[in-house]
Kinemage of the C-alpha trace (Angstrom):
@kinemage 1
@onewidth
@group {chain A} dominant
@subgroup {mainchain}
@vectorlist {calphas} color= white
{ca met a 1} P -17.878 -225.591 -189.651
{ca pro a 2} L -14.108 -226.707 -190.541
{ca his a 3} L -11.691 -227.409 -187.445
{ca pro a 4} L -8.647 -225.436 -186.924
{ca ala a 5} L -6.115 -227.663 -188.431
{ca ser a 6} L -2.343 -227.531 -186.708
{ca met a 7} L 0.312 -226.818 -189.213
{ca thr a 8} L 3.857 -225.875 -189.417
{ca thr a 9} L 5.611 -222.926 -192.039
{ca arg a 10} L 7.727 -224.095 -195.035
{ca asn a 11} L 10.622 -223.485 -193.150
{ca gly a 12} L 9.717 -225.530 -190.088
{ca arg a 13} L 9.865 -222.466 -187.691
{ca phe a 14} L 6.530 -221.573 -186.643
{ca ser a 15} L 3.659 -223.877 -185.285
{ca tyr a 16} L -0.391 -222.394 -185.815
{ca glu a 17} L -3.530 -223.044 -186.147
{ca ala a 18} L -5.471 -222.161 -188.720
{ca ala a 19} L -8.992 -221.959 -189.929
{ca gly a 20} L -11.374 -221.183 -193.218
{ca asp a 21} L -10.764 -220.510 -196.661
{ca pro a 22} L -7.151 -219.077 -197.729
{ca asp a 23} L -8.441 -216.642 -199.916
{ca leu a 24} L -10.496 -214.979 -197.581
{ca pro a 25} L -9.181 -211.651 -195.652
{ca pro a 26} L -6.446 -213.002 -193.078
{ca leu a 27} L -7.735 -212.826 -189.090
{ca val a 28} L -4.723 -213.245 -187.466
{ca phe a 29} L -4.854 -214.470 -183.317
{ca leu a 30} L -1.646 -213.744 -180.472
{ca his a 31} L -1.280 -215.289 -177.120
{ca gly a 32} L -0.063 -214.193 -174.193
{ca ile a 33} L 2.878 -215.788 -171.913
{ca gly a 34} L 0.976 -218.586 -170.590
{ca gly a 35} L -1.377 -219.542 -173.716
{ca ala a 36} L -0.829 -221.223 -176.913
{ca ala a 37} L -2.524 -220.878 -180.755
{ca arg a 38} L -5.038 -223.602 -179.310
{ca gly a 39} L -5.945 -221.195 -176.961
{ca trp a 40} L -7.815 -219.383 -180.155
{ca arg a 41} L -10.008 -222.401 -181.248
{ca ser a 42} L -13.297 -220.690 -180.484
{ca gln a 43} L -12.421 -217.919 -182.514
{ca leu a 44} L -10.252 -219.735 -184.858
{ca glu a 45} L -13.893 -221.589 -185.597
{ca phe a 46} L -16.206 -218.377 -184.887
{ca phe a 47} L -14.697 -216.203 -187.676
{ca ser a 48} L -13.613 -219.097 -190.517
{ca asp a 49} L -17.159 -218.588 -192.350
{ca arg a 50} L -15.254 -214.711 -193.275
{ca cys a 51} L -12.008 -215.025 -192.167
{ca arg a 52} L -8.951 -217.073 -193.088
{ca thr a 53} L -8.066 -217.166 -189.188
{ca ile a 54} L -5.211 -218.079 -188.363
{ca ala a 55} L -3.197 -218.442 -184.628
{ca trp a 56} L 0.321 -218.310 -184.308
{ca asp a 57} L 2.632 -220.078 -181.110
{ca met a 58} L 4.638 -217.760 -180.497
{ca pro a 59} L 8.207 -218.775 -180.390
{ca gly a 60} L 9.281 -220.916 -178.009
{ca tyr a 61} L 5.956 -222.313 -177.662
{ca gly a 62} L 4.417 -225.802 -179.445
{ca gly a 63} L 6.586 -226.522 -182.059
{ca ser a 64} L 7.649 -222.702 -182.975
{ca ala a 65} L 11.628 -222.612 -182.327
{ca pro a 66} L 12.823 -220.314 -179.942
{ca leu a 67} L 14.431 -217.270 -180.005
{ca ser a 68} L 18.098 -216.876 -179.236
{ca gly a 69} L 17.665 -213.203 -177.863
{ca val a 70} L 14.242 -212.770 -176.432
{ca ser a 71} L 12.723 -209.139 -177.035
{ca ile a 72} L 9.896 -207.538 -178.112
{ca pro a 73} L 11.232 -206.008 -180.784
{ca ala a 74} L 12.747 -209.066 -181.875
{ca leu a 75} L 9.172 -210.581 -181.271
{ca ala a 76} L 7.997 -208.503 -183.369
{ca ser a 77} L 10.706 -208.888 -186.502
{ca ala a 78} L 9.346 -212.516 -185.862
{ca leu a 79} L 5.475 -211.849 -185.989
{ca lys a 80} L 6.425 -210.230 -189.456
{ca glu a 81} L 8.287 -213.069 -191.107
{ca phe a 82} L 5.484 -215.200 -189.717
{ca leu a 83} L 2.957 -213.323 -191.609
{ca gln a 84} L 4.950 -213.369 -194.912
{ca ala a 85} L 5.293 -217.195 -194.127
{ca thr a 86} L 1.566 -217.871 -193.471
{ca gly a 87} L 0.446 -215.306 -196.579
{ca ala a 88} L -1.534 -213.124 -193.948
{ca thr a 89} L -1.015 -209.705 -195.952
{ca lys a 90} L -2.125 -206.884 -194.612
{ca pro a 91} L -4.433 -208.932 -191.512
{ca val a 92} L -6.238 -207.796 -188.790
{ca ile a 93} L -4.126 -208.727 -186.045
{ca val a 94} L -5.422 -209.354 -182.649
{ca gly a 95} L -2.848 -209.331 -180.251
{ca his a 96} L -3.489 -210.264 -176.264
{ca ser a 97} L -1.453 -209.567 -172.835
{ca ile a 98} L 2.169 -209.834 -174.404
{ca gly a 99} L 0.678 -210.331 -177.797
{ca gly a 100} L -0.827 -206.946 -177.935
{ca met a 101} L 2.616 -205.590 -176.482
{ca ile a 102} L 3.824 -207.068 -179.669
{ca val a 103} L 1.207 -205.637 -181.959
{ca gln a 104} L 2.344 -201.996 -180.887
{ca gln a 105} L 5.957 -202.526 -181.565
{ca leu a 106} L 5.286 -204.199 -185.254
{ca leu a 107} L 3.211 -201.286 -185.736
{ca ala a 108} L 5.660 -198.658 -184.292
{ca asp a 109} L 8.137 -200.480 -187.265
{ca asn a 110} L 5.505 -201.191 -190.132
{ca pro a 111} L 3.076 -198.662 -189.755
{ca ser a 112} L 0.736 -200.148 -192.779
{ca ile a 113} L 1.384 -203.710 -192.253
{ca ala a 114} L -1.882 -204.178 -190.838
{ca ser a 115} L -5.362 -203.073 -191.694
{ca ala a 116} L -6.704 -203.197 -188.297
{ca val a 117} L -5.506 -204.150 -184.824
{ca val a 118} L -6.985 -205.427 -181.717
{ca leu a 119} L -5.333 -204.654 -178.432
{ca ala a 120} L -6.772 -206.936 -175.640
{ca gln a 121} L -6.014 -206.345 -172.459
{ca thr a 122} L -2.267 -204.876 -172.693
{ca ser a 123} L -0.415 -202.457 -171.975
{ca pro a 124} L 1.604 -199.674 -173.765
{ca ala a 125} L 4.699 -200.204 -171.016
{ca phe a 126} L 5.775 -202.070 -168.457
{ca gly a 127} L 8.459 -199.848 -167.282
{ca ser a 128} L 11.696 -200.125 -166.002
{ca pro a 129} L 13.242 -202.988 -164.091
{ca glu a 130} L 14.002 -201.333 -161.675
{ca gly a 131} L 10.896 -200.609 -160.489
{ca asp a 132} L 9.490 -201.715 -157.004
{ca trp a 133} L 6.080 -202.307 -159.151
{ca gln a 134} L 7.688 -204.373 -161.590
{ca lys a 135} L 10.004 -206.453 -159.263
{ca gln a 136} L 7.367 -207.346 -157.134
{ca phe a 137} L 5.225 -208.779 -160.693
{ca ile a 138} L 7.805 -210.883 -162.077
{ca glu a 139} L 8.884 -212.124 -158.287
{ca ala a 140} L 5.141 -213.431 -157.993
{ca arg a 141} L 5.243 -214.965 -161.499
{ca leu a 142} L 9.261 -215.943 -161.403
{ca gly a 143} L 9.795 -217.043 -157.904
{ca pro a 144} L 7.909 -220.063 -157.360
{ca leu a 145} L 10.081 -221.411 -159.906
{ca asp a 146} L 12.879 -220.144 -158.527
{ca arg a 147} L 11.739 -222.826 -155.627
{ca gly a 148} L 10.900 -225.556 -157.036
{ca ala a 149} L 7.636 -225.205 -158.926
{ca thr a 150} L 6.772 -226.531 -162.293
{ca met a 151} L 4.864 -224.818 -164.597
{ca val a 152} L 2.237 -228.020 -164.949
{ca thr a 153} L 2.225 -227.451 -160.844
{ca leu a 154} L 1.749 -223.775 -160.908
{ca ala a 155} L -0.936 -223.449 -163.933
{ca pro a 156} L -4.224 -224.024 -161.939
{ca ser a 157} L -3.165 -221.402 -159.293
{ca leu a 158} L -1.791 -219.046 -162.111
{ca val a 159} L -5.061 -219.141 -164.102
{ca lys a 160} L -7.271 -218.836 -161.080
{ca glu a 161} L -5.444 -215.335 -160.210
{ca leu a 162} L -6.314 -214.557 -163.642
{ca val a 163} L -9.757 -215.037 -164.622
{ca gly a 164} L -13.034 -213.000 -163.625
{ca asp a 165} L -16.241 -213.994 -162.143
{ca asp a 166} L -18.166 -216.695 -163.703
{ca pro a 167} L -15.823 -217.899 -166.317
{ca asp a 168} L -16.242 -220.598 -168.981
{ca his a 169} L -15.335 -223.789 -167.308
{ca his a 170} L -14.506 -225.385 -170.972
{ca gly a 171} L -12.370 -222.245 -171.666
{ca val a 172} L -10.609 -222.136 -167.909
{ca glu a 173} L -9.550 -225.880 -168.459
{ca leu a 174} L -8.154 -225.245 -171.560
{ca ala a 175} L -6.248 -222.095 -170.197
{ca arg a 176} L -5.038 -224.584 -167.628
{ca glu a 177} L -3.737 -226.837 -170.428
{ca cys a 178} L -2.105 -224.305 -172.335
{ca met a 179} L -0.264 -222.700 -169.113
{ca ala a 180} L 0.913 -226.153 -168.139
{ca ala a 181} L 2.305 -226.652 -171.336
{ca val a 182} L 4.683 -223.681 -171.174
{ca pro a 183} L 8.255 -224.505 -171.390
{ca glu a 184} L 9.864 -222.616 -168.172
{ca ser a 185} L 12.643 -221.352 -170.282
{ca ser a 186} L 10.219 -219.677 -172.640
{ca tyr a 187} L 8.143 -218.047 -170.013
{ca arg a 188} L 10.703 -216.747 -167.778
{ca ala a 189} L 12.037 -214.983 -171.474
{ca met a 190} L 8.704 -213.552 -171.876
{ca met a 191} L 8.449 -212.045 -168.862
{ca met a 192} L 12.093 -210.466 -168.936
{ca ser a 193} L 11.330 -209.557 -172.239
{ca met a 194} L 8.546 -206.974 -170.934
{ca leu a 195} L 11.095 -205.225 -168.732
{ca gly a 196} L 11.578 -201.520 -170.045
{ca phe a 197} L 9.076 -202.258 -172.965
{ca asp a 198} L 7.205 -198.622 -174.050
{ca gln a 199} L 5.375 -197.368 -176.496
{ca arg a 200} L 3.486 -194.871 -174.964
{ca arg a 201} L 4.673 -192.015 -177.604
{ca ala a 202} L 3.520 -194.444 -179.818
{ca leu a 203} L 0.136 -194.587 -179.637
{ca lys a 204} L -0.569 -191.330 -181.159
{ca glu a 205} L 0.977 -192.787 -184.597
{ca ile a 206} L -1.119 -195.951 -184.891
{ca ser a 207} L -2.757 -194.695 -188.409
{ca val a 208} L -5.120 -198.550 -188.523
{ca pro a 209} L -8.828 -198.618 -187.195
{ca thr a 210} L -7.912 -200.085 -183.381
{ca leu a 211} L -10.083 -201.896 -180.724
{ca leu a 212} L -9.098 -201.727 -177.204
{ca leu a 213} L -11.035 -204.415 -175.135
{ca ser a 214} L -10.363 -204.343 -171.126
{ca gly a 215} L -12.011 -206.396 -168.311
{ca ser a 216} L -13.412 -205.021 -165.943
{ca lys a 217} L -11.832 -207.876 -163.392
{ca asp a 218} L -8.645 -207.827 -165.078
{ca lys a 219} L -5.409 -206.893 -162.785
{ca asn a 220} L -2.678 -207.464 -165.540
{ca ala a 221} L -3.771 -204.609 -167.604
{ca pro a 222} L -6.287 -202.990 -165.747
{ca ala a 223} L -9.630 -201.345 -167.484
{ca pro a 224} L -9.250 -197.616 -166.890
{ca met a 225} L -5.285 -198.054 -167.856
{ca met a 226} L -6.591 -199.528 -171.125
{ca ala a 227} L -9.667 -197.019 -170.986
{ca lys a 228} L -6.524 -194.119 -170.960
{ca met a 229} L -4.683 -195.821 -173.286
{ca ala a 230} L -7.877 -196.129 -175.476
{ca thr a 231} L -7.871 -191.813 -175.468
{ca tyr a 232} L -4.021 -191.561 -177.111
{ca val a 233} L -4.974 -193.981 -180.103
{ca pro a 234} L -6.661 -191.521 -182.649
{ca gly a 235} L -10.214 -192.752 -183.381
{ca ser a 236} L -10.034 -196.050 -181.845
{ca thr a 237} L -12.978 -198.037 -180.663
{ca tyr a 238} L -12.617 -199.512 -176.473
{ca val a 239} L -14.914 -201.769 -175.210
{ca glu a 240} L -15.022 -202.982 -171.129
{ca leu a 241} L -16.016 -206.389 -170.737
{ca glu a 242} L -18.143 -206.799 -166.814
{ca gly a 243} L -16.840 -208.859 -164.907
{ca val a 244} L -14.111 -210.234 -166.695
{ca gly a 245} L -10.134 -211.244 -165.700
{ca his a 246} L -7.664 -211.163 -168.023
{ca leu a 247} L -8.510 -213.779 -170.792
{ca ala a 248} L -11.692 -212.474 -172.206
{ca asn a 249} L -11.504 -214.828 -175.022
{ca leu a 250} L -11.430 -218.325 -172.594
{ca glu a 251} L -13.791 -216.867 -169.761
{ca arg a 252} L -16.758 -215.324 -172.158
{ca pro a 253} L -16.207 -216.880 -176.183
{ca gly a 254} L -19.367 -215.616 -176.885
{ca glu a 255} L -18.895 -212.107 -175.726
{ca phe a 256} L -15.447 -211.472 -176.790
{ca asn a 257} L -16.364 -212.721 -180.244
{ca ser a 258} L -19.284 -210.741 -180.755
{ca val a 259} L -17.514 -207.319 -179.573
{ca ile a 260} L -14.858 -208.214 -183.053
{ca ala a 261} L -17.488 -209.109 -184.712
{ca asp a 262} L -19.120 -205.477 -184.420
{ca phe a 263} L -15.455 -204.088 -184.877
{ca leu a 264} L -14.692 -206.078 -187.812
{ca leu a 265} L -18.994 -205.158 -189.112
{ca ala a 266} L -17.640 -201.565 -188.462
{ca met a 267} L -14.687 -201.285 -190.325
{ca his a 268} L -16.556 -203.137 -193.356
{ca glu a 269} L -19.188 -200.085 -193.674
{ca val a 270} L -16.409 -197.105 -193.105
{ca ser a 271} L -14.649 -198.831 -195.635
{ca gly a 272} L -17.748 -198.778 -197.943
{ca gly a 273} L -18.651 -202.454 -197.873
{ca glu a 274} L -15.526 -203.596 -199.809
{ca ser a 275} L -13.741 -206.251 -198.829
């Protein structure tokens, strides 16, 4: 099986990893705030026999240039440019955490840009910057950096808080490596970009096949919230992974891949077997 290759777009703006024949249907993965393109390697390899698999480094991560102003709309605009630069026309897009927020924004701005989407462990809204929960959420994550900690020193504890029951050891180690490598400036900017995000009213407008995937032990995107979110997306599929925390693709790569594979198969059958 081919291993993911590290690449850069022609203009040098984005770094990414990819596998599979470029002529196969594109399957694009978007990581969360503590992630990286390489966090998707299990998925890139697993699906490379049936898809052109692509995982970006979000702007400000890896070799991808940071944005001058970070917001969810700006990240969605960057994603659209990335899809064009990599030739990923009408892709299936898998967005994890903030990646799922970016997907929701992309669809609100470009309803037919994807053939299907997976909203993995994400939320339709983060809420007001003035809210007590929002202030506590940001303080818990940025406060230690304000007091002199670094992403390298914080990575083990941050990842430990994110995972659920009996996570894959290799996946946890990769999660720590990705978290430790996130530039502090990018981590701060991405955290702040979520403030005020609210796409709840747009959920009913999503017109492509949609899978919503949660983990029963996820404290960042709680399963009951995601189950409710799914009721607003027309014709959506909802799957909850038992015992999984916030990093499903790293904690339980086999289960995660199986759920995505079933969704892709169901899409294929609904479309009458057309590729």
